[in-house]
C-alpha positions as CSV (number, residue, x, y, z in Angstrom):
1,M,27.8,48.3,7.1
2,R,31.0,46.5,7.1
3,K,32.4,45.7,3.7
4,L,33.6,42.4,2.6
5,L,37.0,42.9,0.9
6,L,38.2,40.0,-1.2
7,L,41.7,41.4,-1.3
8,I,42.2,40.9,2.4
9,I,41.9,37.1,2.3
10,T,45.6,36.8,2.9
11,T,45.5,33.5,4.7
12,L,44.8,31.7,1.5
13,T,48.2,32.5,0.2
14,L,49.7,29.9,2.5
15,M,47.7,27.2,1.0
16,A,47.6,28.0,-2.7
17,T,49.8,29.0,-5.6
18,E,49.8,32.4,-7.2
19,V,47.8,31.0,-10.2
20,T,45.1,29.6,-7.9
21,L,44.7,32.9,-6.1
22,E,44.3,34.7,-9.5
23,Q,41.5,32.2,-10.3
24,L,39.9,32.6,-7.0
25,F,39.9,36.3,-7.2
26,S,38.6,36.4,-10.8
27,V,35.2,37.7,-9.8
28,Q,32.6,37.9,-12.5
29,T,29.5,40.0,-12.1
30,V,26.1,40.2,-13.7
31,K,23.4,42.8,-13.7
32,V,19.7,42.4,-12.8
33,K,17.8,42.5,-16.0
34,A,14.1,42.7,-17.0
35,E,12.9,39.8,-19.2
36,S,9.6,39.0,-20.8
37,R,9.2,35.3,-20.2
38,A,6.4,32.8,-19.8
39,I,6.6,30.3,-16.9
40,E,6.7,26.9,-18.4
41,T,6.5,23.4,-17.0
42,K,6.2,19.9,-18.5
43,N,4.3,16.8,-17.5
44,F,3.1,13.6,-19.0
45,G,-0.3,12.2,-19.9
46,Y,-2.4,9.9,-22.0
47,V,-4.9,10.4,-24.8
48,K,-8.4,9.2,-24.1
49,A,-11.7,9.3,-26.1
50,D,-13.9,12.2,-25.2
51,E,-16.8,10.5,-23.4
52,S,-19.3,13.0,-24.7
53,R,-18.4,11.9,-28.2
54,V,-18.9,8.2,-27.6
55,Y,-22.2,6.9,-29.2
56,E,-23.9,3.6,-28.6
57,V,-26.3,2.4,-31.3
58,V,-29.1,0.5,-29.5
59,P,-32.2,-0.2,-31.5
60,R,-35.6,0.2,-29.9
61,F,-36.9,-2.9,-31.7
62,G,-35.7,-6.4,-32.4
63,G,-35.1,-7.8,-35.9
64,Y,-32.8,-9.5,-38.4
65,I,-29.8,-8.2,-40.2
66,M,-30.4,-8.4,-44.0
67,T,-27.3,-6.5,-45.1
68,L,-24.5,-5.2,-42.8
69,Y,-22.8,-2.2,-44.2
70,A,-20.6,-1.5,-41.2
71,D,-19.1,-4.9,-41.1
72,K,-15.5,-4.2,-39.8
73,Q,-14.3,-3.1,-36.4
74,F,-12.6,0.4,-36.5
75,Q,-14.3,1.1,-39.8
76,K,-14.7,4.9,-40.3
77,V,-18.3,6.0,-40.7
78,V,-20.0,9.4,-41.2
79,K,-23.1,10.8,-39.6
80,G,-26.3,9.6,-41.3
81,Q,-24.6,6.7,-43.0
82,R,-26.5,3.4,-43.2
83,L,-25.0,0.9,-40.9
84,A,-27.4,-2.0,-41.6
85,K,-30.5,-2.9,-43.5
86,V,-32.8,-4.8,-41.2
87,Y,-36.2,-6.5,-41.1
88,S,-38.2,-5.9,-38.0
89,P,-41.7,-7.4,-37.5
90,E,-42.4,-4.7,-34.9
91,V,-41.5,-1.8,-37.3
92,Y,-43.4,-3.4,-40.1
93,Q,-46.5,-3.7,-38.0
94,A,-46.2,0.0,-36.9
95,Q,-45.9,1.0,-40.6
96,E,-49.1,-1.0,-41.4
97,D,-50.9,0.8,-38.5
98,Y,-49.7,4.2,-39.8
99,I,-51.0,3.4,-43.4
100,N,-54.3,2.2,-41.9
101,A,-54.7,5.4,-39.9
102,I,-54.1,7.5,-43.0
103,N,-56.7,5.5,-45.0
104,Y,-59.2,5.7,-42.1
105,D,-58.6,9.5,-41.8
106,K,-59.5,9.9,-45.5
107,K,-63.0,8.4,-44.8
108,R,-63.6,9.8,-41.3
109,S,-61.4,12.6,-40.2
110,N,-59.3,11.5,-37.3
111,P,-55.9,13.4,-37.3
112,G,-55.3,12.3,-33.8
113,M,-55.1,8.6,-34.8
114,V,-52.7,9.4,-37.7
115,Q,-50.5,11.4,-35.4
116,S,-50.5,8.7,-32.8
117,A,-49.5,6.1,-35.4
118,K,-46.7,8.4,-36.6
119,D,-45.4,9.0,-33.1
120,K,-45.1,5.3,-32.6
121,L,-42.8,5.1,-35.6
122,L,-40.8,8.0,-34.3
123,L,-40.5,6.4,-30.9
124,L,-39.2,3.3,-32.6
125,D,-36.5,5.6,-34.1
126,V,-37.7,5.3,-37.6
127,P,-36.3,8.4,-39.5
128,E,-38.7,11.1,-40.6
129,R,-37.7,10.6,-44.2
130,E,-38.7,6.9,-44.1
131,I,-42.1,7.9,-42.7
132,R,-42.6,10.4,-45.5
133,A,-41.7,7.6,-48.0
134,I,-44.3,5.3,-46.4
135,K,-47.0,8.0,-46.6
136,K,-46.2,8.8,-50.2
137,S,-46.2,5.2,-51.4
138,G,-49.1,4.1,-49.3
139,K,-47.4,0.9,-48.5
140,A,-45.4,-0.5,-45.6
141,Q,-41.8,-1.0,-46.3
142,K,-40.4,-4.5,-45.7
143,Y,-37.0,-3.2,-44.5
144,T,-35.8,-0.3,-42.5
145,Y,-32.3,1.0,-41.8
146,I,-30.0,1.7,-38.9
147,Y,-28.0,4.9,-39.3
148,A,-24.9,6.3,-37.7
149,P,-25.8,9.0,-35.1
150,S,-22.3,10.6,-35.5
151,S,-19.1,10.4,-37.6
152,G,-16.3,8.4,-36.1
153,Y,-14.9,4.9,-35.8
154,L,-16.6,1.6,-35.0
155,F,-14.8,0.7,-31.7
156,E,-17.4,-2.1,-31.0
157,K,-19.6,-4.2,-33.3
158,S,-21.7,-7.0,-31.9
159,V,-23.6,-8.3,-35.0
160,N,-22.8,-9.9,-38.3
161,N,-24.5,-10.4,-41.7
162,R,-27.8,-12.4,-41.4
163,G,-27.7,-12.3,-37.7
164,S,-30.5,-11.3,-35.3
165,F,-30.7,-8.7,-32.6
166,S,-33.1,-7.9,-29.8
167,T,-34.6,-4.7,-28.3
168,K,-32.0,-2.8,-26.2
169,Q,-29.1,-4.8,-27.6
170,K,-26.0,-2.6,-28.3
171,L,-25.0,-3.2,-31.9
172,F,-22.3,-0.6,-32.4
173,T,-20.2,1.8,-30.4
174,I,-19.0,4.8,-32.5
175,V,-16.3,7.0,-31.2
176,N,-15.8,10.5,-32.7
177,L,-12.1,11.6,-32.4
178,D,-12.4,15.1,-33.7
179,K,-11.7,16.2,-30.2
180,V,-10.0,14.0,-27.5
181,W,-9.2,14.2,-23.9
182,V,-5.6,14.3,-22.6
183,E,-5.3,13.4,-18.9
184,A,-2.3,14.5,-17.0
185,K,-1.2,13.2,-13.6
186,L,-0.2,16.0,-11.3
187,Y,1.5,15.6,-7.9
188,Q,-0.2,17.3,-5.1
189,K,2.6,19.8,-4.6
190,D,2.2,21.0,-8.2
191,L,-1.5,21.8,-8.1
192,Y,-1.0,25.4,-7.2
193,K,1.5,25.8,-10.0
194,Y,-0.9,24.5,-12.7
195,A,-3.7,26.6,-11.4
196,K,-1.8,29.7,-12.7
197,L,-1.0,28.2,-16.1
198,S,-3.4,28.8,-18.9
199,E,-1.8,27.6,-22.2
200,F,-1.2,23.9,-22.9
201,R,0.4,22.1,-25.8
202,V,0.3,18.3,-26.3
203,Q,3.1,16.4,-28.0
204,A,2.4,12.8,-28.6
205,V,5.2,10.3,-29.1
206,G,5.7,9.6,-32.8
207,V,3.6,12.6,-33.9
208,E,5.6,15.4,-35.6
209,K,3.5,18.4,-34.6
210,S,2.3,19.4,-31.2
211,V,-1.4,20.3,-30.6
212,K,-2.9,23.1,-28.6
213,A,-5.1,22.0,-25.8
214,K,-7.6,23.6,-23.4
215,R,-8.0,23.1,-19.7
216,E,-11.4,21.5,-19.0
217,Q,-11.4,20.1,-15.5
218,L,-9.3,19.2,-12.5
219,Y,-10.9,16.0,-11.1
220,P,-12.0,16.6,-7.5
221,S,-10.2,13.6,-6.0
222,L,-6.7,12.3,-5.7
223,N,-5.2,8.8,-6.1
224,P,-4.2,8.0,-2.5
225,K,-1.6,5.5,-3.6
226,E,0.2,7.9,-5.9
227,A,-0.8,11.2,-4.3
228,T,-1.7,12.4,-7.8
229,A,-4.6,14.4,-9.2
230,T,-5.8,14.2,-12.8
231,L,-6.1,17.3,-15.0
232,R,-8.2,16.9,-18.1
233,L,-7.4,18.8,-21.2
234,V,-9.4,18.9,-24.5
235,A,-7.5,18.9,-27.8
236,N,-8.8,19.5,-31.3
237,N,-7.9,16.4,-33.4
238,K,-9.4,17.1,-36.8
239,E,-6.4,15.4,-38.5
240,G,-6.8,12.3,-36.3
241,K,-3.2,12.2,-35.2
242,L,-4.0,11.7,-31.6
243,L,-5.3,8.2,-30.8
244,P,-6.7,6.9,-27.5
245,G,-3.9,5.3,-25.5
246,M,-1.1,7.5,-26.8
247,Y,1.6,8.7,-24.4
248,T,2.1,12.4,-24.5
249,T,4.3,15.2,-23.2
250,I,2.2,18.2,-21.9
251,T,3.8,21.6,-21.9
252,A,2.0,24.2,-19.8
253,S,2.7,27.9,-19.7
254,N,1.2,31.2,-18.9
255,K,1.2,34.4,-21.0
256,A,4.5,36.1,-21.2
257,K,5.2,38.6,-18.3
258,A,8.0,40.9,-17.5
259,Y,10.3,39.8,-14.6
260,L,13.5,41.0,-13.0
261,T,15.8,38.1,-13.3
262,L,19.2,36.8,-12.2
263,P,21.0,33.5,-13.1
264,T,20.8,30.9,-10.3
265,T,24.6,31.1,-10.0
266,A,24.3,34.6,-8.6
267,V,22.0,33.6,-5.7
268,I,23.0,31.6,-2.6
269,R,20.6,30.1,0.0
270,K,21.5,30.3,3.7
271,N,19.3,29.2,6.6
272,G,16.2,29.3,4.5
273,Q,16.8,32.7,3.0
274,F,18.4,33.9,-0.2
275,Y,21.3,36.3,-0.6
276,V,23.4,37.9,-3.3
277,F,26.7,39.7,-3.1
278,G,26.2,43.2,-4.3
279,V,29.0,45.3,-5.8
280,G,30.2,48.0,-3.4
281,E,31.3,51.5,-4.1
282,F,35.0,50.7,-4.4
283,E,36.7,48.1,-6.6
284,G,36.9,44.7,-4.9
285,E,34.2,45.5,-2.3
286,Y,31.2,43.2,-2.1
287,E,28.4,42.9,0.6
288,P,25.7,40.2,1.2
289,M,22.2,41.4,0.4
290,L,18.9,39.6,1.4
291,V,16.6,39.1,-1.6
292,D,13.2,37.4,-2.2
293,V,13.3,35.1,-5.2
294,T,11.3,32.3,-6.9
295,P,12.4,30.0,-9.7
296,L,11.6,30.9,-13.2
297,D,13.3,27.8,-14.7
298,N,16.3,25.6,-13.8
299,N,18.8,28.4,-14.6
300,T,17.0,31.6,-13.6
301,Y,15.5,33.2,-10.5
302,I,12.7,35.9,-10.5
303,I,13.7,38.7,-8.2
304,K,10.6,39.6,-6.2
305,S,12.3,42.2,-3.9
306,G,15.7,43.4,-2.7
307,L,17.1,44.5,-6.0
308,N,16.3,46.8,-8.9
309,E,16.9,46.5,-12.6
310,G,20.6,47.3,-13.4
311,D,21.9,46.4,-10.0
312,E,25.2,44.5,-10.2
313,V,26.0,41.4,-8.2
314,V,28.6,38.6,-8.1
315,N,27.9,35.8,-10.5
316,N,30.6,33.3,-9.4
317,A,32.9,32.4,-6.4
318,L,29.9,32.6,-4.1
319,F,31.3,29.8,-2.0
320,M,34.3,31.9,-1.2
321,M,32.2,35.0,-0.6
322,D,29.9,33.0,1.7
323,S,32.8,31.7,3.8
324,D,34.4,35.1,4.2
325,A,31.1,36.7,5.1
326,Q,30.6,34.3,7.9
327,I,34.2,34.8,9.2
328,N,33.5,38.5,9.3
329,G,30.1,38.1,10.9
330,L,28.2,39.8,8.1
331,Y,25.3,37.3,8.2
């Protein structure tokens, strides 16, 4: 193979000073090295409430609010907490029927009647502990209570003190934020890249610490106007730092792997292929070599083939090498 000799570029002496020639011929080299690195990429997204942790409190009976304990929007509540004390004619009547069934069963054994009356109370969503209290006292209770089905925040409240409500009316919406969704918008060209990434961290604007997240689902449709897909992540949020609507930076990476690498300054692209200038046997000799590379980051290429660890190549003056290689017909 013909060798590219930098020292024979004598024509340049007619156009440059001695100092310029010294700078042009100051060729720096770099060796191919093995690095253990994780491929990393960044994107942006938004925090959303986890839909599986949104609870609607809808009574199965109508009635009147006697005391409203959950009286402020965005109030924090815990599972099992009393939200309201209510009077319901329907529940009161069902309690009376249950007491009557118990009393009748004492005279003429009819456990089926008792069970049927109890089932009606359960279907009205009267808690088991209230039913036991009714049985123990032998009297119907004037009031019943509405309880929080989950811990969280009252994102919606549609009743006030001394107000009334009807069957199927939504009284509260409780949102549990112990876990949240983070939705990232991905361009179509990046989908293959994210399919290989397994570790995600979410950094919300204004929140000091990042949070680890887990891939849950790539939505099976794209927004045709933006040509973007949505990747849904799930993040633990026990401290409550991530709030719905927050803007976030999402860092995605894979587990660290060993790669052969070169800086991007050592690789030149020509006609859709990539080349480096390898150091020859003699001082000042360099030759173009075809390599297969892929980006690791903005400053580094992964060498997939064409070079081995420890091989030495030119790290600067590639424009000059490229010009001379073409003049000499090397590629």
